C-alpha positions in Angstrom: 21.6 -8.1 10.6 22.1 -4.9 8.6 19.2 -2.6 8.2 19.3 -2.8 4.4 18.9 -6.6 4.5 16.0 -6.4 6.9 14.3 -3.8 4.7 14.8 -6.1 1.6 13.2 -9.0 3.5 10.3 -6.9 4.7 9.7 -5.7 1.1 9.7 -9.3 -0.1 7.3 -10.3 2.6 5.0 -7.4 1.7 5.1 -8.6 -1.9 4.1 -12.1 -0.8 1.1 -11.0 1.3 -0.1 -8.3 -1.1 -1.8 -5.1 -0.2 -2.3 -4.5 3.5 -6.0 -4.0 4.5 -6.6 -0.5 5.8 -8.0 -1.8 9.1 -4.9 -3.9 9.7 -2.8 -0.9 8.8 -4.5 1.2 11.5 -4.5 -1.6 14.1 -0.8 -2.5 14.1 2.1 -0.1 14.8 4.9 -1.8 12.9 5.3 -3.0 9.4 6.3 -6.5 10.7 3.1 -6.8 12.7 1.0 -5.6 9.7 2.6 -8.1 7.4 1.9 -11.0 9.9 -1.6 -9.8 10.5 -2.3 -9.6 6.8 -0.8 -13.0 6.2 -3.1 -14.5 8.9 -6.1 -12.7 7.3 -5.1 -14.1 3.9 -5.0 -17.6 5.4 -8.4 -17.2 7.0 -9.9 -16.0 3.7 -8.3 -18.9 1.9 -9.7 -21.4 4.4 -13.2 -19.9 3.9 -12.9 -20.2 0.1 -11.6 -23.7 0.4 -14.7 -24.7 2.5 -17.0 -23.1 -0.1 -15.2 -24.9 -2.9 -15.5 -28.2 -1.0 -19.2 -27.7 -0.5 -19.8 -26.9 -4.2 -17.7 -29.9 -5.3 -19.4 -32.1 -2.8 -22.8 -31.0 -4.0 -21.8 -31.8 -7.6 -20.5 -35.2 -6.6 -23.8 -35.9 -4.9 -25.7 -34.9 -8.1 -23.4 -37.0 -10.3 -23.9 -40.0 -8.0 -27.7 -39.8 -8.3 
């Protein structure tokens, strides 16, 4: 695969994950690894937020049912 095409794909992947956390940037040597590590971090944060939302919605449902 030509280098330009790889660079374009990496740029697009970087756009999708957003800014790279400085700790991730220091921990991983290649851009590919940084992008994947940031994507994983984003998923973990999204899961935490989802659990928080589920708790809040669940608490509201309990109050409404009372």
